[in-house]
C-alpha positions in Angstrom: 39.1 9.7 39.9 39.0 8.8 43.6 35.7 9.3 45.3 35.9 11.7 48.3 33.6 12.1 51.3 32.6 15.2 53.3 32.8 14.2 57.0 30.1 15.6 59.4 31.0 17.1 62.7 29.5 14.2 64.7 32.2 11.9 63.5 35.0 14.2 64.5 33.4 14.8 67.9 33.0 11.0 68.6 36.8 10.6 68.1 37.2 12.8 71.3 34.1 11.8 73.2 35.2 9.3 75.9 31.5 8.8 77.0 30.7 7.1 73.6 33.4 4.4 73.6 31.9 2.3 70.8 31.5 5.2 68.5 34.9 6.5 69.5 36.5 3.2 68.5 34.7 3.4 65.1 35.4 7.1 64.5 39.1 7.1 65.1 40.1 4.4 62.5 37.6 5.8 60.0 39.1 9.3 60.2 42.6 7.8 60.0 41.7 5.8 57.0 40.1 8.8 55.2 43.1 11.0 55.9 45.6 8.3 54.8 43.7 7.6 51.6 43.3 11.3 51.0 39.6 10.8 50.5 38.2 12.8 53.4 37.1 16.4 53.4 35.8 18.7 56.1 34.3 22.2 55.9 34.8 25.4 57.8 31.3 24.7 59.3 32.4 21.3 60.6 35.5 22.9 62.2 33.4 25.5 63.9 30.9 23.0 65.2 33.7 20.7 66.3 35.3 23.3 68.5 32.0 24.3 70.1 31.0 20.7 70.7 34.2 19.3 72.1 34.7 22.3 74.5 31.1 22.4 75.7 28.8 19.5 74.7 30.6 16.3 75.4 30.7 14.6 78.8 34.4 15.4 79.4 35.0 18.6 77.4 38.5 19.3 76.0 40.3 22.3 77.4 40.1 25.2 74.8 43.9 25.0 74.2 43.7 21.3 73.4 40.6 21.8 71.1 42.6 24.6 69.3 45.5 22.1 68.8 43.0 19.7 67.2 41.7 22.4 64.9 45.2 23.2 63.8 45.8 19.5 63.2 42.7 19.2 61.0 43.7 22.3 59.1 47.1 21.0 58.3 46.1 17.4 57.4 42.7 17.7 55.8 41.3 19.6 52.8 38.9 22.2 54.2 36.0 23.4 52.0 34.8 27.0 52.7 31.2 27.9 53.3 30.4 30.7 50.8 27.4 33.0 50.3 26.0 30.9 47.4 26.3 27.8 49.6 24.4 29.5 52.4 21.6 30.4 49.9 21.5 26.8 48.6 21.3 25.6 52.2 18.4 27.9 52.9 16.6 26.6 49.8 17.3 23.0 51.0 16.0 23.8 54.4 12.8 25.3 53.1 12.1 23.1 50.1 13.5 19.8 51.3 12.6 20.0 55.0 16.2 19.8 56.2 17.5 21.3 59.4 19.5 24.4 58.3 22.9 23.1 59.6 22.3 19.7 57.8 21.3 21.6 54.7 24.5 23.7 54.9 26.6 20.5 55.0 24.6 19.1 52.0 25.0 22.3 50.0 28.7 22.4 50.7 29.0 18.9 49.3 26.8 19.6 46.3 28.6 22.9 45.3 31.9 21.2 45.6 30.8 18.1 43.7 31.5 15.8 46.6 29.2 12.7 46.1 29.2 11.4 49.7 28.5 12.8 53.2 29.5 10.6 56.1 27.1 11.4 59.0 24.8 9.8 61.5 22.3 12.7 61.0 20.8 11.6 57.6 19.1 8.4 56.5 21.7 5.8 55.7 21.7 5.2 51.9 19.6 8.3 51.1 20.5 10.4 48.0 19.5 14.1 47.7 20.4 16.3 44.8 23.2 13.9 43.7 24.7 13.6 47.2 24.6 10.2 49.0 24.6 9.8 52.7 26.2 7.0 54.7 26.1 6.5 58.4 29.5 5.0 59.4 28.0 3.8 62.7 25.3 1.6 61.0 25.6 -2.2 61.2 27.8 -3.6 58.4 29.2 -0.2 57.3 32.4 -0.6 55.2 34.1 2.4 53.9 35.4 0.6 50.8 31.8 0.0 49.7 31.2 3.7 49.6 34.5 5.0 48.3 35.9 2.1 46.4 
């Protein structure tokens, strides 16, 4: 079975953030590779956060119509995991018992409930493992996707 990874919002956003050139140059081929290999997953939470961030939080925001086109593109080319009630409850437990920020806990709970063994994000400690889910920062020195996904 091929290992799959849940991609955090920050990676999608960097692909469109022209003020972060180095991360943009890393994010774009990473996302392309994950999509081509059919090893990348996103969640409904990630899509929501992506739209908000690229239309309001980056240095040169995307026009809403362009951001909507990007959302449609992700929906047609990536598997999207839903955020369900039980996932929200697990995230709340993770936030209170494991000292995670709620939105990070929601991403972790989505991976855990869907048996996704890896989250790609810059928001967690690179190499950490929590409840059977590993975290890798694709912007860390020496990161190679093949080492994490095989």
